[in-house]
N, C-alpha and C positions, 0 to 999 in steps of 0.2 A: 502495498501501500504506501502511497505516497505522499511522502509529509509534507501539511502544507503551505510550510516554510520553503518547500523545496523553487525552483525556480524553472516554470518551463519553457524549452528553451524554442526561441522562434527557428518557425523557419526560412529564413532570406531566402529570396530567390534574385539574382540580381541580372537581367536580362542586359547585356551591352545596348544595345539599339534604346534601352530607354533610361540609362542611365547619362546619354548623350548630353551635354549640355545644349539649349536652344543658339549660342555659337554655333557651334559646330553643324546645325541643323542646317541653318543656315546660310554660311560658307559651302553645306553640299548643291545645295539649292542652289545658291547662287552661281557658282561652277558649271553648274547642269545645266543652267539657260545659258551661259555664256559660252559654252559649248557645241550648242541649239545654235545659237544667234548669228555666231563664227563661219558657219559649216553653211550659212544661209545666201544666198546673189540677191541684189538687190534685184528689184522685178524692171527688166528690160536690159542687162549685162548677162558678159561671157567671161569665162577665166578659163585659161588653159590649162585642161590636166595634163595630158603627155605628149613627147613632142620628141623624136626618132626621126633621127638624119642619117641616112647611109649616102656615104662620097664611098664607094669600093668601084666606081667606074668612074674613069676617067674623063673629064673634061663635064661632070653631071652627076647633081647634087638627089639624091631620093628624100624627100618627107614627110612624113605622116603626124598629122596633128589632133589629139582629139580632144575638143571643146565642152563646156557645162556651161549649157544657159537658164536663165529666167529671165523668158520672152513673157512678152505680156499676148494679153488675144488678138489674133488676126496678124501676129509674128512668127517667125521660127532660126532657127539655128543659119547665120551662114559668114558672110566671110564683106567687109566694109575695109574699104585704104588696107589691104595687107594682114589684119585683126579681124578674129572671131565678133561677129555680133548679129543681136538681133536684124531681122529685116522680114520685108513682106511677104507673106507668103505669095502670094500669088506670082512671085519674082522666079521662088524655086516650083513651082504646082507648071507654071508655062516654059518652064528652063531659062528665062531671060538671064542667065547669069550677071551679065554685063550694067545690068539695070540696076543690082546690088553695089555697082563701082568699088568691086574685089580690089582693082590696080590702084599703086602707088597714085599721087596729083601727077607726075613728069608721063608716067606712062601712057600709052594704050591699049585699051581694052579690046577682047576679040572673042568671039566664041567660035567652041570645036567645029566641025563640021557635023559631027553624030548630036550635040549638045548635053554630050560628056562630060563640060568642064568650060573651062575660057585658057587664053593665052594671056599675061602681061608684056609686051613690050615695051623696052628701056629704051634711049633717045641711043642710048651704045649698041644697040640692038642687040644684048642681052634678051633673048625671053624665056619664059619665066614661064610653065604647066600647069595647071592646076586642073584635076580631075576629081567625080566626086563620084563619091561611092554609098 
């Protein structure tokens, strides 16, 4: 029989999540929101995700680039002044690539015969060919 003067042992169960201070919870919440915010693009902008260059052939460089865009309604990922950009969806649907002004200001744009891309000709005679896949 237990003595009336004996102390009962309290069962103390401390859970790691429950004992965290509110400051730590706030820091976790803010860091999560910061990570979420930083991975978002502003509407109407693009960023280059990957860029691969192959210069194994003489006088020829093959570049492949992947971009991530957050385009507005009626726009789609394209190229403006040699950089990824959001362009009017009709340009891509109709394959009128030069309408999105893909070349630099001093270059001339011409559609490829089969409309699978365009060329940008520099005044020096150098030609850059871009194909769409």
